N, C-alpha and C positions, 0 to 999 in steps of 0.2 A: 523576762515579763517584770521581776521587781525593780530591776535597774529602771526601765522606763517609767514604771510608777514611781519609783523614787524621784527621777529627775523631774517628773511632771509635778509633783507635790513639792519638791523644794523649789521649781520656778513659780508656783502660786503663792508661797509664803515667803518669797524672797524680801518682801519689804517689812517683814515681822521680825524685830529683833529679839534674839533671846530664844529662838527655836532652832533646833538641829533635826533634819531630816536624813535618816540614813537606816541601811539595812544593818542589823546588829553584827554581821560579820565584817562589814565595812567598818564599823566604829572600833572593831579588834583591831582589825588589819592597821588603823591610822594611829592607835595607842601604842601597837607594838612595832610599827615599821617593817613588819614582816611582809613579804611577797610570796602568795602561793605558788608551791612547786608544781611544775606542769602534771605532775600526777598525783596532786592533792586528793585524797579520798575522805570518806565520812569521817575516820579516824583523826586525820590532820584539822577538819574544819572543827570537828565536836570535840576533840580532848587537847590536840596539842596547842591549837590557837587559843581556846579558852585559858588553857594553863599558863600559856606565855602572856595574855591579856590581865591573869589575876597576878602573875608576878610583878606587873606594873602597878594595878590598882591597889594592891595591898602592901604595896612599898612604903617604906616611912617617908612622910612629906607629900603623898599623893592627897588630893582634895577633890571629892565628887562635886561635879557641877550641875548634875541634873536634879531639878526639883519635881518633876512629874514626867511621867512615861505614859505614852497612848501607843500601843503596839496592834497591828493587826496580824491576821495569820498565825495567831498565837500557839495553835497546835505545834507549830514548826519550831516554838521557843519552849516547849515543854521537856527540858532536859536540864537536869541539876547543873551541869556544865555550864548552859547558857544563862540559867537563871542565877546562877553565883556571879556571873560578870555582870548582869543588869543590876544586881544587889548592890554589886561594889561601886556602880557608877552613880546611884542615886543618893543623895542626902537623907540619911536616916534609914537607907537599904529600902527593899520592897515592901516593908511593912510601915514605911514613914510617910512619904509623900503621896500624892496623888498617882493612882495606876489604874489604867483602863485597858484591859486586854480583850481583844475581839478574836473570835476563830471558830472554824467548822471542826470539831472534833471526831465526827463521824464518817464524814465523806470526803475529807481531804487531808493529806500530807505530803508535801513537796519534796522536802529535802532528805526525808528519812529513807533508805534504802530498803525497797520493798521486802528483801528477804529478812531484814531485822524487825519488821513491823509485826507485831502480834495482831491477829485478826480481831474483828469486833467480837466473835464468840470467845476469844481468848481474854477478853477485857481490854484491848488495846486504846479504844477511845476514854473508856473509864479511866485506865492507867494515866492517860496524859494530863486528864482533868484532875486526877486526884493529885499528880505532881504539881500542878499550879496551886492548888487549894491547899497543899501541904504549906507551900511557901507563902501563901496569902490566906492565913486561917480565918481572918475578919472580913472576907470579901464579900461582896452580893453578887449572886449570880442571877443574869436573866437569860431566857432562851427566845429565840427568834425561829419559829417552825417554818414559817410560810415567808419567803422573801424572792420578789421577782424584780428584778431591776432593767431588764429589757426595755428598750424605747418600743413603742407599737409598731415601728417599721421593723425592728430587727425581730420582734416576735412573729410578725406575719413571715418574715423570710424564713425562719425556723420551721413553722408550722407548714410552708409550701414544701420545704425539703423533706419532712417525714410525713405529711398528708395526714397530720394530726392536729385539732385545734385545741391544743395544751395550754393556751393562755386565755381561751374564751371566757373562763369565770373571773379574769384579773381586769379590773379598769385602770387604764394606764392613760396618763398625760402625755403629750406630745403631737407632733404633727402627723395627721393619720395619712397624708397622702405622700410622705416622704419615702424615698427608695435609700435603702442602706447598703445595698451589694448588687453586683453583678455576676452571673453565673456563667462561668465559661467552661465549655465541655471538651475535653480530650480522649483521644482514643489509644495514644501510644506515650511512651515515656518522652520521645524526643518532642512530640506535640505539646504535652505539658511544659516542658522546659520552655519551648518557644513562646508558648502564653503566658508563663511568669516573666520572662524577660520583657515581653510587649507590656504587660501590668505595671510592671516596674519602670519603665520608660515612660508611662502615662502618669504615674503619681509624680514621678520627677520633674517630669514637664509642668505639672500643676504647680510647682514650687515646693515640693516636700524634698527633704534633706535625706540621704541614705539611713543617718542613724535615727529618722523618724519612723522608718518602715521595719515592722515585725512581721516575718515569715513564719506560719504556722505550718506544719507538715506532720504526717505519720511516720515519718521516718528521718533520719539524719542527714542521707544524702541527697 
């Protein structure tokens, strides 16, 4: 998902000079020239790769080239190893330039292995926020408690699936008559696979490329 988002945002900002769009690990790979091993695990991504990056950014003659940082999903950046790298890439460090971080610290943590995550009761969310605030002691924190980004047609689709009017209290702009999805019902694994092939053939015939399509499933196979 992040690769798709990165590519889309990079395309939208292509005409703007001086802006780099990248996942933080993508920046590290570019700086070090490393290629992730096939069995790269959490330790490799969040210790070995950051250490190799810092060996580059802290070497004599390295000059930081970024003067501003805007980062989403910052709950995934709340590690000292990652923040050390970002600090080394910014002119003046994390405390120097303009830094804007957005994240969901209580309901979302994509990259941290579940076994290594403390529960909310154990202070997991608080600990990640504290890690960032310790590195940005003068930062201002703003909270967004209610956030509904679904278009009306998607909201209606979700409500139809779960039979609950969960979005009834939220006013949304958009095309009220548009349809956002088609529901295909299957009764077997084979029928599911066949419907998936048909759906892919349909979107490709509409002009979409294979790399434009993202398949979400509850299982890897």
